C-alpha positions as CSV (number, residue, x, y, z in Angstrom):
1,M,128.8,70.5,127.3
2,S,126.0,73.0,126.6
3,T,126.6,76.4,125.2
4,R,123.5,78.4,126.3
5,G,122.0,81.4,124.5
6,K,119.1,83.7,124.0
7,V,117.3,84.6,120.8
8,V,115.5,88.0,121.0
9,I,113.6,90.3,118.7
10,D,113.3,94.1,119.0
11,N,109.6,94.9,118.9
12,G,110.2,98.6,118.2
13,N,107.7,100.8,120.0
14,A,105.4,97.8,120.9
15,H,105.0,96.5,124.4
16,P,107.1,94.6,125.5
17,K,110.1,96.2,123.8
18,Y,111.8,92.8,123.4
19,T,110.6,89.2,123.4
20,G,112.9,86.2,123.3
21,I,113.6,82.6,124.1
22,Y,116.3,80.4,125.7
23,C,118.3,77.9,123.7
24,G,120.1,75.2,125.6
25,H,122.7,73.9,123.1
26,D,125.2,75.0,120.4
27,S,124.6,78.8,120.9
28,Y,128.1,79.8,119.8
29,L,128.6,82.0,116.7
30,S,129.4,79.2,114.3
31,G,126.4,77.2,115.7
32,L,123.3,79.1,116.5
33,G,124.6,82.4,115.2
34,K,125.1,80.8,111.7
35,V,121.8,79.0,111.8
36,L,119.9,82.3,112.7
37,E,121.7,84.3,110.0
38,E,121.2,81.8,107.3
39,N,117.7,80.5,108.1
40,Y,115.8,83.0,110.3
41,N,116.6,86.2,108.4
42,T,113.1,87.8,108.2
43,E,110.9,89.2,111.0
44,E,108.2,86.7,110.1
45,K,110.6,83.7,110.5
46,V,112.1,85.1,113.8
47,R,108.7,85.7,115.3
48,E,107.6,82.1,114.3
49,L,110.8,80.8,116.0
50,I,110.3,82.8,119.2
51,G,106.6,81.8,119.2
52,M,107.7,78.2,119.7
53,G,109.2,79.0,123.1
54,G,112.4,77.9,124.6
55,A,114.5,75.3,122.7
56,S,117.0,72.6,123.5
57,S,118.5,73.1,120.0
58,I,117.6,75.3,117.0
59,Y,118.3,73.9,113.5
60,D,117.7,75.2,110.0
61,T,113.9,74.6,110.2
62,I,111.3,74.8,113.0
63,E,110.4,71.2,112.2
64,K,113.9,69.9,112.9
65,S,114.5,72.1,116.0
66,D,113.8,70.7,119.5
67,F,111.4,72.9,121.6
68,Y,110.7,72.3,125.2
69,C,106.9,73.0,124.9
70,R,106.2,71.1,121.6
71,D,108.6,68.2,122.1
72,A,109.0,67.8,125.8
73,H,105.5,69.0,126.7
74,E,106.8,71.7,129.1
75,D,105.1,75.0,129.6
76,L,105.5,77.6,126.8
77,D,108.3,80.0,127.9
78,I,108.7,83.3,126.0
79,E,110.6,86.0,127.8
80,E,109.8,89.7,127.8
81,Y,112.1,92.6,128.4
82,E,110.7,96.1,128.9
83,S,113.8,98.2,128.3
84,D,117.3,98.3,126.7
85,K,118.7,98.3,130.3
86,E,116.8,95.1,131.2
87,L,117.9,93.4,128.0
88,K,121.6,94.3,128.6
89,E,121.4,93.1,132.2
90,E,120.2,89.8,130.8
91,G,123.2,89.8,128.4
92,H,125.6,89.9,131.4
93,D,124.0,86.8,132.9
94,I,126.7,84.2,133.3
95,F,124.0,81.5,132.7
96,C,123.8,82.6,129.1
97,E,126.9,82.7,127.0
98,Y,125.4,84.3,123.8
99,M,122.5,86.6,123.3
100,Y,121.3,87.2,119.7
101,L,119.1,90.2,118.8
102,F,117.2,90.6,115.6
103,R,116.7,94.3,114.9
104,G,116.0,96.0,111.6
105,G,116.3,92.9,109.5
106,K,119.8,92.0,110.9
107,W,121.3,89.8,113.6
108,Y,123.4,91.1,116.4
109,V,125.1,89.5,119.4
110,F,125.7,91.0,122.8
111,D,129.3,91.9,123.6
112,T,129.7,92.1,127.4
113,K,133.0,94.1,127.1
114,K,131.3,96.8,125.0
115,D,128.0,96.4,126.9
116,D,126.2,96.6,123.6
117,F,125.1,94.5,120.6
118,I,127.5,94.1,117.7
119,T,127.1,92.6,114.2
120,L,127.9,88.9,113.9
121,D,130.7,89.7,111.4
122,E,132.3,92.1,114.0
123,A,131.9,89.5,116.7
124,R,133.6,86.8,114.5
125,K,136.6,89.2,114.0
126,L,136.8,90.2,117.7
127,W,136.3,86.7,119.0
128,Q,138.2,84.9,116.2
129,E,135.4,82.5,115.4
130,D,134.4,81.7,111.8
């Protein structure tokens, strides 16, 4: 069974405010969350990842990851969000179980109960994942 997610970067004052991609598999904290934290931990790496468009699976390198555009020859799909409100609405989408946000050099995940992003460490404690 798929665990779907989104990977988003905060563009600061740029337009659009946020850009991101869909990931179709293994998006839980100990899957995609861990991969992002350990391997995509700079703005440059995150932008390169998002620039590849939506992914079936994201692994420790771009080369090993499976992207819909590069590998399945589908259209490049990069999502844009104009505001915090729009991004949080996307976080409540039941189609997407996890939404990760790279902001200020750190990864966060959306907590629907708090209606806000929390650190991955805080999420692991709250959701009892390792």
